[in-house]
N, C-alpha and C positions, 0 to 999 in steps of 0.2 A: 132206365135212366142212367146216364153216364155218372160214374162216381166222382171223377176228378174234373175240375174246371181250372184251367191254367190261363192266366192273363199275362201277356207280354206287351208292355207299353213303352213308347218313346215319346218323351215330353221335353220340349225345349224351354228353358228359362233364360230371360235376359239377365243383366247384372243384378245379383241378389245375394242375400245371406239367409237362406231358407232355414238352416239348422246349424246352430252355433255350438262350438266346443266350449271348454271351461275358460278359454281366453277370449271368447267372443268372435273367433274366426269361423268361417264356413268349415264344416266338417269335411275331411278328406280321407282317402285311403290309397294305398299303393296297389296297382293292378296292372299286370303286363309290363312291370318295370317302370311305370310312370305314375305320377300323382293324378288322382281323379277326385272330382267333387263327390260328396256323399250326402245323402239324406237318410237318417236312421229310420228303421221300421217303426220304432216307438213314436217318432214325430209324425210319420205318415198316418199311423193308426189313430192317434189322438185327433189329428186334423179331420179325418174321415168321420169318426164317431161323434165329434162335436159339431159337424157341419149341418147346415140347413137341409142338405140332401137327406141325411139320416133322420133328422128331427121331423121333417115333413113326411117322409115315406114310412117311418117306423114309430110314429107317435104312440106313446104308451108302451113301447117295447125297447126302450133304451135305458140302461141302468145308470147309477151314480157311483163314481169312484172317488173315495174320500177317506181320510183318517179322522174326520171331524164329526162323524155321525153322533157321537156322544154329546157334543156341544149342541147339536140341533135338537136332540131329544130333551136335553136339559132346558133349552129355551122354550120348547113346546110345552113342557110340563109346568114351568113357572108362569107361562102365559095363561095356563088353566088354573092358576091360583094355588099350585102345589108349592110348599115351602122349599127354599133353596136346598136345605139339608136333605130332605126326602128326594127332591128332584135330582140331586147329585148322585145319591145312592142308587136310585132306580135307573138313571141314565148309564151309570157304570155297569150295572147288571145287564142292561140290554145291549149296550155297545160291546161289552165283553164277549158276547156270543159270537161276534164276527172276528175276534182276534184279541191278543193280549194287549192290555192297556199300558200306556206309559205310566211311570211312577207318579202318583199324585196328580193324575190328569184324566180328563174325559176322552182324550184322543187315543186312537188305536195306534200301535207301533208301526204297522205296515199299512199301506193303502189297501182298503177292502172295496170290492165291487159289489154293490147292492142292486139286486134285481128290482123291477117295479113291484113284484109281488111281495118282496121282503120289505120294501118301503111302506107298502100299504099295511102290512102286518104290524110294523112299528107304529104307524099312525093310529091304528085301531087299538093297540095295547096302551099307547099314551092316553087315549080317550077313556079307556076302561079304568086305568089306574087313577086318573084324575077324578073320575066319578066315584070310584070305590074308596079311594083314600088309603089304600094299603099296598104293600110292596108286591112286585110280580111273583107269581108262583112258578114252580119249576116247569110245568107243562106250558105255561104262557110264554116262557123264554125260548121255546122252540121256534125261532124266527127264521132260521135258514131254510132254504128250499132247494131240494135236489132238482125238481122240475120247475122251470120258470119260462117266461117268454122274452127274456132280455136278449135281443139280437146281438148286441155288442159282446156280451159274455159268451154267447154261443159261438161267435166268430173267433174272438181273440182270447178266450179262456179266462179262468179265474183260479188263483192259488191262495188258499187259506191255510197257513201253516198250522194253526191250532185246531182246524176242523177239516182235515184232508178228505173226509167222506163227501164234502160238499164242493170239492174242486171240480172244475169243468175243463176238459181237454179242448184246446183251441181247434176249431175246424178250419181255420184260415191261417196260412203261413205267408208272411210278408217279408220279402227280402229288402235289404238296404238298397235304395236307389243309387245308382252309380253312373257317373258321366261316361259316355262311350269314347271320350277323347282325353288327351292330356290337358291339364288345366294349370293355370298360375293364379293364385289368389292375389288380388291387387288391393292397394290402399287408397282410400278416398279421404283426403283432407278437406274439411268443410268449416265454414264460419257462419255465424248467425249475427244479424245486425239488430241492434237495439233501436226500436222504432222511435223512441223518445230522445235519442242521442242526436242533437243538431249538428254535431261535428265541430262545434266551436272550440271545445277544449280537448276532446279525445276523438281521433279519427279511427281508432281501432275497432275491431269487432267486439260484440257483446259476449260472444262465446266462440271457442274454437274446439274442434274435435276431430277424431279420426275413426273411420270404420273400415272394415274389410269386406270384399265382395268378390264374386266370380260369376261367370255365365257358363251354362252347360246344357247339353242335350243328354238327358238321363234315360237309362234303361231301367225299367221297373218290372219285377216279377212277383206275381201273386198266385198262390195255389190254394184252392178250396176243396175240401172233402165234403161233397154234398151229403153223403150218407151220415157222416158224423154231425153235420150241421142240422140235419133233420132230426136226428136223435136228440141233440142238445135242445132243440125247440119242441120237444114233446111230440114228435111225429106230426107237427102241424105243417102240411105241405104248402098251404097258402102263405103262411108267414115265412117259410123257407124261401119261396119265390120272391117275396117282397124284400127279404134280407139280401138275397143275391143281386137283385136289381139295384138296390141302394148301394151295395158295395161296389158294383161295376161302375155305376154312375159317379160315385165319389172318387174312385181311383182314377177316373178319366178326367174329372172336372175340378176337383178340390185341391188347392195348393197348400203346402205347409205354411204356417202362419208367421214364421220368423221374419222380422223387419219389413213387413208388408207396407207399413205406412211410409217407410223410407224409400222403398224400391218399387212398390206396386207390381210385384213380380207374379201376377196372376197368369196361369197358363192352362191349357187343355191338351190332352194327348193328341199328338199329330198322327200317331199310328198305334193301332191295337191289333194284336193277334190273339184270338180266343180259341183255345183247344179243349175239346171234350173227349172223354174216353175213360176206360178202366185201366189203361196202361200206367206203369210206374211213372210218376211225374219227373220232370227234369227242367232245370233252368237253362236258358240259352245265353247266359252271360259269357260263355266261352267264345261267342261270336265277336266279342269286343276285347279279347286279350290283346290283339293288335289294335292299338288306338286308331280310331277313325280320324282322318285328316282331309283337308281340301276345302274348297269353297262351297260345296253342297253336302254338308255333313248328314243331313236328314236322309237324302237319297242314298248315300253310301251306307248309312246305318241300317236302313230298311233292307238294302241288298245283302248286307252281311248277315242280318237276322234270318232272312228267308233262305239264304244259302245254307246256314247252319241247320235250319229245319230239314231241308232236303237231304243233307249229308247224314244227319241223325237217323232219318227214316231209312236211308240206304244201309247204314251200319247195323241198325237194331230192328228194322222192320217198322211199320207205321207206329209212330209214338202217340197218335191220337186218332180217333174214329171220325171226328168232324172238326172242321176249322172254319172260322169266320173272321173277316178283317174289316178294319176301318182305316182308310188311308186318305187323310185330308189333302195331302200333296197331289194326289191323283183324282180326288173327288169321288172316291169309291167307298161303299159301305156306309153304315151309320151306327151310332151307339144303340139306337132302338132295335136295330136288326140283331146286334150281338146279344142284347138282353133277351129278345124273343127266342133266339137260338138256344141260349142257356136254359130258359124256361121249358122249351120243348125237348131239349136233349137230355 
């Protein structure tokens, strides 16, 4: 089986604000001397792992990322008639296994990613403590799991500063999506009308506001180490295939969630190049150092990407053993064929 799976996607979004900075503006970056739109890898990974695609394909194999597990444990204990004092002490002991707690709080200082197996262990210990009526013993607090079936942890990793032995190295690397062309962020001044304002006294708007947006054709790069993913999933090859299929489908069909109600900026990839092989991976972002321009940006972007592939192969030798494509513009290939190729390759 090929160790590395590389995905190169081109996805066009209409006016949108998919991923905002601290001022509420669409995130940008300088590349090739001009400003580009950007969607952070963190935004993309969260959208994928919280999508219906992941939930339906990987039911029972998606973890929970939270600081508030101590509060959930406290609530579960008190619902089982444990006194608040004991529930607080026991919840602190259990949540503290996953990270240092905030002072005088049940919350963990950093976000912790809980696998389904760990959540089950917590639920079982809550039931045991409530029935027994005494504090958890040292052996019972061994709630962390080195081996688990959390596909999102296996893909995107886990870092527990207080318990590094239970860290998981990410099997999937996700680049920030970047527009292949120069962009200008625009302002949208809008008003809202009060439905009960008859206009007899005040003809003005009930609300005025301003938001910023931009449109872009994005290049997205994803690299998966199949061997590490399989190892992270306890050598479960069937779950590995399901995880890869869910990731490929999500990356092609799931949009970032920012300002969706305002812009309805749902999109699917118009072009996907999937590469399989054991060669050292490489992004093809250099294909877009020179910004794409013109009336048919998608056609030009595909041509630049495929030209970069050919020139990389000429310079370094074949950079992949097998390639498959989806090109919506030409009506070639399919998502299902790419997933089948990955499963077989």
